[in-house]
Residue, then its C-alpha position, 0 to 999 in steps of 0.5 A: m554787598d553780599v559776600e561769599e567765599i566760593f573757593p579758598g581765597v576767592f570771594e564773590l561780591r553781589m549787589d543790585y544798583g541803579r535802574d534798568t532804563a533799557g528794560l533788559l532785566t526783571d525788576g528795574a535794578f541791575p544785579h552784579a557779581v564781582w569776584y575778588i581773588a586774594g593772595p599774591t597778585p590779587a585781582l578783581l574779575d568783572p568789576g562792573p561800572t564805577v558805582v559798583a567798583q566804589e562799593t567793592l573797594r569799601t567792602l574789601r576794606e571792611l573785610g580787612y583787605d587793602p585794595n591798593d594791593i590789587e594788581y589786575v582788573i579784568p572785565s569780561h568785556i568793555h560794556v559799561d556794566h562790566g568794564g565801565g569802572s576800569g578807568w576809575l579803578v586804575r586811577e584809585l589803585p596805584n598798582a593795578k593794570a586793566v586787562f582787555h582783549t586786544r579788540g577792546v583796548p581802543y575803546m577803553t583808552d578812548v571811551t568816546k565811542l563807548a560812552e555814545g553807545t551806552r547813551q544810545v542804549f540807556g538814554n541820556e541819564w546813563e551816568e546817573v545809573f552807572g557812574e562816570l566812565l573814565p579812560v584807562p591810560e595806555d601804560r596801565v593796559v594789558a592786552v590779551e588774546e586766547g590762551f594768555h596766562l596770568e597768575l592771580g592769587g598765586k594760582p594759574y588762570r588763562i584767558v578764553f576768547m568768547p566773542g558773540h555778545s561783544l567782539d572783545h568778550i573774554g572768559v577767565y579760566d581758573e585752572t586750579n578749581e576748574a572754574l570758568y568765569s564766563g561773563h556773557g560768553l554763555g548767555n545768561f542765567m536767571p537766578h530765580r529760575w536756574m535756567p538759561d535766558a535769552p542772550m543779553t544782546l544790545p547793541y551787538f550780537d553775533v549768533a555764529a560767534s556766540i555758538e562757537s564760544i559756547r562750544h569752546a567752553r564745553d571743550l574746557k569741561p569746567r566743574y563750575l560756571l560763574p556767569a555774569h550778573t547772577g554769580f556762582l552756578a555750581a549745578n551741572p555745568a555740562y547741562a547748563i552749557d548744552a542748554v545755553e547752546r540749545v536756547t541760542i540756536e532755537l531762538g535763531e531758528l524762531i526769529q529767522a522763520g518770523m523774518r521769512d514770514g514777514l512778522t513784526l518785531g512785536t509778534m516775534e517778541e510774543q513768540v519768544r515769550v511763548y518759547f520761554f513761558a507756558k503762560p507768556d503773560k507771566a514773562d518778567r521782562s521784554y524780549l524785544p531787545t533780543v529779537q532786534a539783535y537777532v534780526n540785526y545779525y541776520e540782516r548783516q549776514a544777508r548784506r554780506r552775502q550780497e556784497p561778496n567782496r566786502k571784508 
């Protein structure tokens, strides 16, 4: 793993792993960034799947830290590439508890539905990519909601509820360094372009909730952003947040127009390529999952309008 101390006592650990069987990323492998907060009450943020968690513990030992001291494991959300290693970690670390939003707790204490959803997205060989998915015992869970305060590394942090990418998505705000660990709450940033990319949206996406989460992040006025997968983003956070909001809204408008015109998913995917690239044949991944997720969202909204009493 590549290691960088981004703040005093806060380490970003980065690695690529596996192969992207769903075609969501650029080069066939999954990048991941996990953060270790040292000091009193040490913690792991966005620990990733089990294959990343295993490498993380090896790396921490090489750095001279005892993983058995870790008290909190805090994924941004339950998707296997972010929280899938939580069960393995609490099994291996005697003092650790796993922190989830209340909406995510049932899916992590019983991982049956999470495993099936992962299989639907990534295929039957998903465990070869991500490693085993173990449940977290209920007595090792800390259930949180917006504004929940934690002391990590001896410093104050608080939970920021950021649904949209998933129902249970949280960010973690470092009050000392004014840094927001945003997961996918602010979409994605492509490290080789330093620009916002289409939201990673499988299997669930809520456009309106995502926009509200982006605006919630803006209200925090963070000095630093730490988005999922790509890691530390020190460049102008206000500009980055504005850009993510613009991309999320404009993609929605583009896809809604395509739906009204009766365009196929493939044609709308071509339009998204044109949106992002002056030369759309240079696009480095498929945007079909993004198009499908937006379409699913707008179709859900249409059904709800037709069923006014539906909750």
